[in-house]
C-alpha positions, -999 to +999 in steps of 0.1 A: -104-193-205-096-206-170-111-187-141-076-179-127-065-163-161-098-144-163-094-130-128-058-120-135-069-101-166-096-083-146-072-075-118-047-055-140-071-028-152-090-027-118-057-021-100-047+005-125-080+023-118-073+022-081-039+037-087-053+064-109-078+073-082-051+075-055-029+096-078-057+120-084-065+123-047-028+129-040-024+156-066-057+174-058-050+173-021-017+191-028-036+219-046-064+220-020-090+208-046-119+185-039-111+150-050-148+141-052-162+168-074-150+177-109-139+158-139-103+150-148-085+180-162-051+192-171-031+205-141-016+232-163-044+247-183-074+233-166-090+219-198-112+189-192-097+158-207-116+136-232-124+102-218-097+083-238-070+104-220-085+096-186-079+058-190-052+046-166-018+042-184-034+044-218-041+081-214-005+088-205+007+068-235-017+085-259-007+120-248+030+110-247+034+124-212+022+159-221-011+177-222-025+177-257-037+213-253-010+232-235+019+207-237+025+209-200+042+177-187+020+152-169+032+144-134+052+111-138+039+098-105+005+093-122+015+064-145+039+050-119+011+047-094-013+033-120+013+007-130+023-001-095-013-006-083-019-028-113+010-050-103-001-051-067-036-062-077-024-088-102+005-104-082-017-124-058-036-140-087-003-155-098+000-173-065-034-180-050-069-190-061-092-161-071-110-158-038-078-157-017-061-135-043-089-110-042-085-105-005-048-098-010-055-074-038-078-055-015-051-054+011-026-042-015-048-012-023-051-004+014-013-006+019-007+015-011-030+042+002-013+041+036+021+043+020+011+074+000-004+091+030+028+085+050+050+097+021+029+129+017+020+138+052+041+116+075+011+100+090-009+068+087-046+074+089-063+054+116-093+044+094-070+028+068-050+010+095-082-002+111-093-015+077-061-036+074-068-051+108-106-056+101-099-074+068-076-099+085-103-106+111-130-110+084-108-135+066-103-155+097-140-157+101-144-166+064-119-194+068-140-208+097-170-208+073-150-228+048-142-200+023-107-201+007-085-173+021-048-166+020-025-184+045-033-169+079-025-178+115-051-192+139-070-166+158-051-169+190-018-167+171-031-137+151-039-118+183-005-128+198+012-116+166-006-083+168+004-077+205+040-087+199+044-066+168+029-035+183+048-041+216+081-045+198+077-011+180+066+006+212+099-006+229+118+005+198+101+039+198+109+044+235+145+033+230+151+057+201+136+086+220+158+079+250+190+076+229+184+104+204+161+127+223+136+128+194+108+107+180+119+080+155+087+061+150+051+074+151+021+058+167+008+050+132+038+027+127+030+010+159-007+005+149+003-007+114+027-032+129+000-045+151-024-049+122+003-067+103+008-091+132-028-102+127-019-113+092+014-129+100+012-144+135+043-145+159+064-169+138+068-146+108+075-115+128+113-118+128+113-120+090+088-091+088+108-067+109+141-077+092+126-071+058+109-039+069+141-026+085+162-034+054+137-017+031+136+013+055+174+015+055+176+014+017+150+041+015+170+063+039+201+058+019+183+066-013+168+097+003+202+109+015+217+104-019+189+119-040+172+145-018+175+163+015+192+139+039+178+158+069+142+151+060+129+120+080+120+089+060+086+074+069+086+038+080+051+030+070+058+022+034+085-003+045+061-020+069+034-021+042+057-036+015+072-061+039+038-074+049+026-077+013+057-095+001+056-120+030+019-127+023+027-135-013+049-165-002+028-196-007+024-220+022+002-235+048-017-214+073+008-196+094 
């Protein structure tokens, strides 16, 4: 078996495990439970689950979407997050060599965690945003050492991209506040845009903001049609998805 195929086969279950972990953290945080201690259990009856039912995606299929003990429905976000994380982890291995793909798979996990935090609490945790920026800087150093990495800008262009991306969102934030009298973008969005600029450089920023704006607009339209239109739509997930999609485009260093 080729190394690329083997890496892809490993990425799928590894990504699903990351998605399962994030889904567990999300659900337990809602209930005020510790996400570190305690084995997997049914949210309805509290019965501990046997290990086959804790396997990502497999457990949901085996139980047919319901607890085997009390028949309470399993939160559908669980398999969706597991499947989505598996795809995020595997997608880079379809485009890049294993070393570069692994870096993007790690980034995908960070971006997924950031998106969940923004959707749940309307905030982007600084440690996760810092990890996105730090990973880009580590990859720039690795490239200098001759290690295969995803297409990245040169260091000076990366720093310029970070400054321009963050500066643009600061201006957009101020303009929105002046025109509407309320906050439209959080400082977490500004920081995530800056971290994204490290990955993209200045040349890719127009495409980045156009794609993120389009995704954010579609999310706002969907929110208005399906839920409470008055509830604000977080912009972090749109920024995260736009960054990941652009990085999947093969090409030379940016």
